[in-house]
KERO-335221 format. One record per atom (N, C-alpha, C, O): z, x, y; residue in three letters; atom name. Coordinates in steps of 0.02 Angstrom, whole numbers. Atoms other than C-alpha are relative to their C-alpha. Layout:
<recs>
REC     c3     c1     c2   r  a
REC      Z      X      Y ALA CA
...
</recs>
This chain:
<recs>
REC     c3     c1     c2   r  a
REC     69    -34      7 MET  N
REC   8933  -4169  -6962 MET CA
REC    -25     43    -56 MET  C
REC    -78     74    -50 MET  O
REC      9    -26     40 ALA  N
REC   8937  -4099  -7117 ALA CA
REC    -56    -52    -50 ALA  C
REC   -106    -33    -79 ALA  O
REC     26     26     53 ASN  N
REC   8887  -4256  -7218 ASN CA
REC    -98    -34     35 ASN  C
REC   -142    -61      2 ASN  O
REC     62      2    -20 ASP  N
REC   8727  -4276  -7103 ASP CA
REC    -58     13    -16 ASP  C
REC    -59     74    -25 ASP  O
REC     74     -7     47 LYS  N
REC   8540  -4280  -7177 LYS CA
REC    -22     62     72 LYS  C
REC      0     56    129 LYS  O
REC     20    -35    -51 PRO  N
REC   8450  -4126  -7079 PRO CA
REC    -52    -46     31 PRO  C
REC    -71    -92     -5 PRO  O
REC     56     32    -40 ARG  N
REC   8320  -4200  -6957 ARG CA
REC    -75     23      8 ARG  C
REC   -127      2     33 ARG  O
REC     89    -62    -16 ILE  N
REC   8182  -4052  -6974 ILE CA
REC     12    -33    -79 ILE  C
REC     63    -50   -110 ILE  O
REC     24     20     70 LYS  N
REC   8075  -4108  -7144 LYS CA
REC    -56     59    -10 LYS  C
REC   -103     73     27 LYS  O
REC     32    -78     18 ILE  N
REC   8009  -3939  -7235 ILE CA
REC    -32    -36    -66 ILE  C
REC    -10    -73   -110 ILE  O
REC     52     38     70 ASP  N
REC   7856  -3982  -7353 ASP CA
REC     30     44    -56 ASP  C
REC     69     91    -59 ASP  O
REC    -47    -46     71 ASP  N
REC   7911  -3917  -7509 ASP CA
REC    -89     18    -49 ASP  C
REC   -119    -22    -84 ASP  O
REC     76     -5     24 PRO  N
REC   7726  -3821  -7567 PRO CA
REC     12    -16    -78 PRO  C
REC    -17    -52   -118 PRO  O
REC    -14    -11    116 ILE  N
REC   7793  -3792  -7763 ILE CA
REC    -21    -69    -14 ILE  C
REC    -45    -74    -70 ILE  O
REC     -2     70     38 SER  N
REC   7777  -3990  -7779 SER CA
REC    -64    -30     40 SER  C
REC    -72    -91     39 SER  O
REC     70     23    -36 ALA  N
REC   7611  -4012  -7677 ALA CA
REC    -53     43    -56 ALA  C
REC   -106     16    -73 ALA  O
REC     52    -60     60 ILE  N
REC   7521  -3857  -7814 ILE CA
REC     42    -29    -62 ILE  C
REC     10    -33   -115 ILE  O
REC    -17     47     77 ASP  N
REC   7631  -3950  -7954 ASP CA
REC    -33    -34    -17 ASP  C
REC    -65    -20    -68 ASP  O
REC     39     25     -4 ALA  N
REC   7543  -4083  -7929 ALA CA
REC    -93      9     -6 ALA  C
REC   -123    -33    -39 ALA  O
REC     53    -13     15 LYS  N
REC   7370  -4020  -7923 LYS CA
REC    -50     43    -41 LYS  C
REC   -110     44    -54 LYS  O
REC     11    -12     64 PHE  N
REC   7382  -3920  -8046 PHE CA
REC     44    -62    -83 PHE  C
REC     46    -61   -145 PHE  O
REC     -2     79     58 ASP  N
REC   7446  -4091  -8145 ASP CA
REC    -39      1    -30 ASP  C
REC    -39      5    -92 ASP  O
REC     51     43     20 LEU  N
REC   7272  -4140  -8128 LEU CA
REC    -39     50    -25 LEU  C
REC    -81     27    -64 LEU  O
REC     30    -59     43 TYR  N
REC   7201  -3987  -8192 TYR CA
REC     10     15    -58 TYR  C
REC    -35     34    -96 TYR  O
REC      2     -9     71 ILE  N
REC   7295  -3971  -8344 ILE CA
REC    -22    -51    -46 ILE  C
REC    -37    -47   -105 ILE  O
REC     17     73     36 LYS  N
REC   7258  -4156  -8375 LYS CA
REC    -58     25     -4 LYS  C
REC    -59     53    -59 LYS  O
REC     54    -19      3 PHE  N
REC   7080  -4104  -8347 PHE CA
REC    -21     40    -72 PHE  C
REC    -68     24   -108 PHE  O
REC     18    -82     13 VAL  N
REC   7077  -3939  -8441 VAL CA
REC     18    -39    -86 VAL  C
REC    -24    -50   -129 VAL  O
REC     -4     45     77 VAL  N
REC   7172  -4037  -8608 VAL CA
REC    -28    -62    -11 VAL  C
REC    -17    -96    -61 VAL  O
REC     39     72     28 GLY  N
REC   7063  -4187  -8592 GLY CA
REC    -73     29    -36 GLY  C
REC   -102     -6    -77 GLY  O
REC     66    -35     -7 VAL  N
REC   6901  -4062  -8602 VAL CA
REC     16     38    -96 VAL  C
REC    -23     48   -142 VAL  O
REC      9    -53     60 LEU  N
REC   6966  -3962  -8752 LEU CA
REC     20    -42    -62 LEU  C
REC      9    -30   -121 LEU  O
REC      5     50     87 ILE  N
REC   7025  -4124  -8862 ILE CA
REC    -81    -24    -12 ILE  C
REC   -108     -7    -64 ILE  O
REC     71      3      3 ILE  N
REC   6836  -4190  -8827 ILE CA
REC     -6     65    -43 ILE  C
REC     -2     61   -104 ILE  O
REC     60    -59     57 ALA  N
REC   6761  -4006  -8898 ALA CA
REC     39     11    -60 ALA  C
REC      4     35   -105 ALA  O
REC    -47     -3     60 ILE  N
REC   6901  -4000  -9033 ILE CA
REC    -40    -63    -27 ILE  C
REC    -68    -44    -78 ILE  O
REC    -13     62     26 ILE  N
REC   6860  -4184  -9074 ILE CA
REC   -112     14    -39 ILE  C
REC   -142      2    -91 ILE  O
REC     76      4    -10 THR  N
REC   6656  -4147  -9040 THR CA
REC    -20     85    -84 THR  C
REC    -61     86   -130 THR  O
REC     25    -44     50 MET  N
REC   6652  -3980  -9158 MET CA
REC     38    -12    -90 MET  C
REC     28     24   -140 MET  O
REC    -27     29     60 ILE  N
REC   6755  -4073  -9304 ILE CA
REC    -59    -44    -26 ILE  C
REC    -80    -57    -82 ILE  O
REC     68     51     33 PHE  N
REC   6611  -4184  -9303 PHE CA
REC    -63     42    -14 PHE  C
REC   -111     21    -45 PHE  O
REC     56    -18     29 MET  N
REC   6495  -4073  -9324 MET CA
REC      5     55    -47 MET  C
REC    -49     82    -62 MET  O
REC     -9    -25     47 VAL  N
REC   6569  -3968  -9446 VAL CA
REC    -16    -45    -70 VAL  C
REC    -32    -27   -126 VAL  O
REC    -15     56     74 ALA  N
REC   6575  -4115  -9569 ALA CA
REC    -82    -28     -9 ALA  C
REC   -108    -54    -58 ALA  O
REC     60     12     26 THR  N
REC   6402  -4139  -9532 THR CA
REC    -52     33    -19 THR  C
REC   -103      7    -41 THR  O
REC      8    -60     51 LEU  N
REC   6357  -3967  -9591 LEU CA
REC     25     -8    -47 LEU  C
REC     -4     17    -94 LEU  O
REC    -31      4     83 ILE  N
REC   6466  -4010  -9734 ILE CA
REC    -32    -58    -27 ILE  C
REC    -35    -49    -88 ILE  O
REC     28     45     32 ILE  N
REC   6381  -4169  -9779 ILE CA
REC    -99      7      7 ILE  C
REC   -141    -24    -26 ILE  O
REC     69    -15      6 ASP  N
REC   6201  -4099  -9725 ASP CA
REC    -38     47    -51 ASP  C
REC    -97     41    -67 ASP  O
REC      6    -48     40 SER  N
REC   6215  -3944  -9844 SER CA
REC     28    -45    -75 SER  C
REC      4    -20   -127 SER  O
REC     12     32     58 PHE  N
REC   6265  -4065  -9986 PHE CA
REC    -73    -51    -17 PHE  C
REC    -99    -72    -69 PHE  O
REC     68     35    -10 HIS  N
REC   6118  -4153  -9966 HIS CA
REC    -58     19     12 HIS  C
REC   -105    -20     18 HIS  O
REC     56    -70      5 PHE  N
REC   5998  -3992  -9954 PHE CA
REC     52     11    -75 PHE  C
REC     16     17   -125 PHE  O
REC     -8    -32     79 ASN  N
REC   6097  -3946 -10116 ASN CA
REC    -45    -76    -10 ASN  C
REC   -100    -82     15 ASN  O
REC     23     55     37 SER  N
REC   6053  -4118 -10193 SER CA
REC    -82      7     -8 SER  C
REC   -111     10    -62 SER  O
REC     59     -1      2 ALA  N
REC   5881  -4108 -10139 ALA CA
REC    -40     66    -30 ALA  C
REC    -85     60    -72 ALA  O
REC     25    -59     48 THR  N
REC   5832  -3933 -10195 THR CA
REC     21     -5    -80 THR  C
REC    -24      9   -119 THR  O
REC    -11      6     35 TYR  N
REC   5937  -3965 -10341 TYR CA
REC    -56    -33    -39 TYR  C
REC    -92      2    -75 TYR  O
REC     53     55     33 LYS  N
REC   5816  -4129 -10407 LYS CA
REC    -66     48     -6 LYS  C
REC   -100     45    -58 LYS  O
REC     56    -11      3 GLU  N
REC   5670  -4012 -10343 GLU CA
REC     -7     61    -58 GLU  C
REC    -58     76    -88 GLU  O
REC     -9    -67     57 TYR  N
REC   5709  -3867 -10461 TYR CA
REC     12    -30    -64 TYR  C
REC      4      7   -113 TYR  O
REC      3     26     66 SER  N
REC   5741  -3996 -10604 SER CA
REC    -61    -18    -31 SER  C
REC    -75    -25    -91 SER  O
REC     64     26     19 GLU  N
REC   5571  -4047 -10584 GLU CA
REC    -28     43    -30 GLU  C
REC    -55     45    -86 GLU  O
REC     52    -67     31 LYS  N
REC   5500  -3890 -10595 LYS CA
REC      5     26    -48 LYS  C
REC    -40     58    -75 LYS  O
REC    -45    -36     56 THR  N
REC   5619  -3837 -10725 THR CA
REC    -45    -58    -50 THR  C
REC    -69    -20    -92 THR  O
REC     -4     41     37 ALA  N
REC   5559  -3992 -10826 ALA CA
REC    -93      7    -14 ALA  C
REC   -120      0    -69 ALA  O
REC     60    -10     36 SER  N
REC   5365  -3957 -10804 SER CA
REC    -26     55      2 SER  C
REC    -86     66     10 SER  O
REC     25    -86     30 VAL  N
REC   5363  -3774 -10840 VAL CA
REC     31    -19    -53 VAL  C
REC     20     23    -97 VAL  O
REC    -14      6     85 GLU  N
REC   5447  -3847 -10999 GLU CA
REC    -29    -35    -46 GLU  C
REC    -14    -32   -106 GLU  O
REC     69     53     12 THR  N
REC   5301  -3974 -11030 THR CA
REC    -37     51    -18 THR  C
REC    -58     59    -75 THR  O
REC     82    -40     -7 THR  N
REC   5169  -3838 -10986 THR CA
REC     22     41    -71 THR  C
REC    -12     33   -121 THR  O
REC    -17      0     69 GLN  N
REC   5282  -3742 -11127 GLN CA
REC    -32     -2    -56 GLN  C
REC    -72     30    -90 GLN  O
REC     24     34     65 LYS  N
REC   5264  -3837 -11247 LYS CA
REC    -59    -21    -29 LYS  C
REC    -76    -24    -88 LYS  O
REC     65     -7     23 THR  N
REC   5099  -3870 -11226 THR CA
REC    -59     61     -7 THR  C
REC   -115     65    -34 THR  O
REC     16    -69     34 ASN  N
REC   5061  -3703 -11235 ASN CA
REC     -7     20    -84 ASN  C
REC    -54     36   -121 ASN  O
REC     -8    -22     61 GLU  N
REC   5133  -3670 -11389 GLU CA
REC    -43    -50    -69 GLU  C
REC    -64    -37   -126 GLU  O
REC     68     65     50 VAL  N
REC   5023  -3858 -11456 VAL CA
REC    -49     37     -6 VAL  C
REC    -79     36    -60 VAL  O
REC     93    -16     16 LEU  N
REC   4857  -3756 -11419 LEU CA
REC     14     50    -30 LEU  C
REC     -9     52    -87 LEU  O
REC    -20    -63     41 LEU  N
REC   4925  -3593 -11472 LEU CA
REC    -10     -5    -67 LEU  C
REC    -52     26    -99 LEU  O
REC      3     28     89 ILE  N
REC   4964  -3678 -11655 ILE CA
REC    -78    -10     -3 ILE  C
REC   -112     25    -41 ILE  O
REC     91     45      9 GLN  N
REC   4774  -3772 -11633 GLN CA
REC    -61     79      0 GLN  C
REC   -112     81    -33 GLN  O
REC     49    -25      1 ILE  N
REC   4688  -3615 -11593 ILE CA
REC     26     45    -69 ILE  C
REC    -16     58   -112 ILE  O
REC    -22    -53     79 GLN  N
REC   4792  -3500 -11747 GLN CA
REC    -43    -49    -57 GLN  C
REC    -69    -21   -105 GLN  O
REC     42     -4     61 ASP  N
REC   4698  -3631 -11857 ASP CA
REC    -79    -22     18 ASP  C
REC   -121    -53    -15 ASP  O
REC     70     -1      6 LEU  N
REC   4550  -3633 -11800 LEU CA
REC    -30     61    -13 LEU  C
REC    -85     69    -39 LEU  O
REC     29    -75     28 LEU  N
REC   4534  -3449 -11819 LEU CA
REC     24      6    -55 LEU  C
REC      7     65    -61 LEU  O
REC    -16     22     51 GLU  N
REC   4615  -3482 -11999 GLU CA
REC    -84    -22    -14 GLU  C
REC   -115     12    -56 GLU  O
REC     20     42     48 GLN  N
REC   4470  -3610 -12020 GLN CA
REC    -60     43     25 GLN  C
REC   -112     35     -7 GLN  O
REC     76    -28    -38 SER  N
REC   4332  -3505 -11916 SER CA
REC    -15     70    -80 SER  C
REC    -70     83   -106 SER  O
REC     22    -40     52 LYS  N
REC   4396  -3351 -12075 LYS CA
REC    -35    -26    -54 LYS  C
REC    -86     -8    -83 LYS  O
REC     35     40     82 GLN  N
REC   4376  -3477 -12222 GLN CA
REC    -66      8     28 GLN  C
REC    -98     60     22 GLN  O
REC     77      4     11 ASP  N
REC   4207  -3538 -12164 ASP CA
REC    -49     63     15 ASP  C
REC   -108     48      3 ASP  O
REC      7    -53     12 ARG  N
REC   4162  -3344 -12134 ARG CA
REC    -14     38    -90 ARG  C
REC    -61     64   -120 ARG  O
REC    -11    -20     80 GLU  N
REC   4229  -3301 -12318 GLU CA
REC    -48    -54    -28 GLU  C
REC    -55    -34    -86 GLU  O
REC     27     50     36 ILE  N
REC   4105  -3480 -12375 ILE CA
REC    -52     48     14 ILE  C
REC    -81     76    -32 ILE  O
REC     82    -48      8 ILE  N
REC   3951  -3368 -12279 ILE CA
REC    -25      8    -59 ILE  C
REC    -61    -21    -99 ILE  O
REC    -26    -58     52 LYS  N
REC   4000  -3225 -12379 LYS CA
REC    -40     -6    -58 LYS  C
REC    -85     27    -84 LYS  O
REC     15      6     74 GLY  N
REC   3984  -3303 -12525 GLY CA
REC    -46      0     -9 GLY  C
REC    -76     38    -47 GLY  O
REC     77     33     38 LEU  N
REC   3828  -3407 -12517 LEU CA
REC    -45     26     17 LEU  C
REC    -98     22    -15 LEU  O
REC     61    -77    -12 LEU  N
REC   3729  -3267 -12433 LEU CA
REC      4     67    -70 LEU  C
REC    -47     95    -91 LEU  O
REC    -22    -44     68 LYS  N
REC   3807  -3147 -12591 LYS CA
REC    -62    -47    -53 LYS  C
REC   -104     -9    -76 LYS  O
REC     13     37     67 LYS  N
REC   3724  -3285 -12727 LYS CA
REC   -112      9     14 LYS  C
REC   -151    -14    -28 LYS  O
</recs>
């Protein structure tokens, strides 16, 4: 009798719980892996987009800087022309004064 197997079978509750938890753990791990991959993709997209934004901003800044420099050069040329006209006006006044005195 010592070698006989028992006829009454008792369900092992731990194996049933283990099987259920194994399914849940696989599901949770799968969701976490998908979430991590999605986050990595989102961060990469943000970094690429920030490079694009910085590049576009730099391009606009460069164009505006060039425009300002052109305007400054034009203003300098106009200032020189105004100074020349003032000098010519002074000379013309002197000539007129000389002519009026005679």
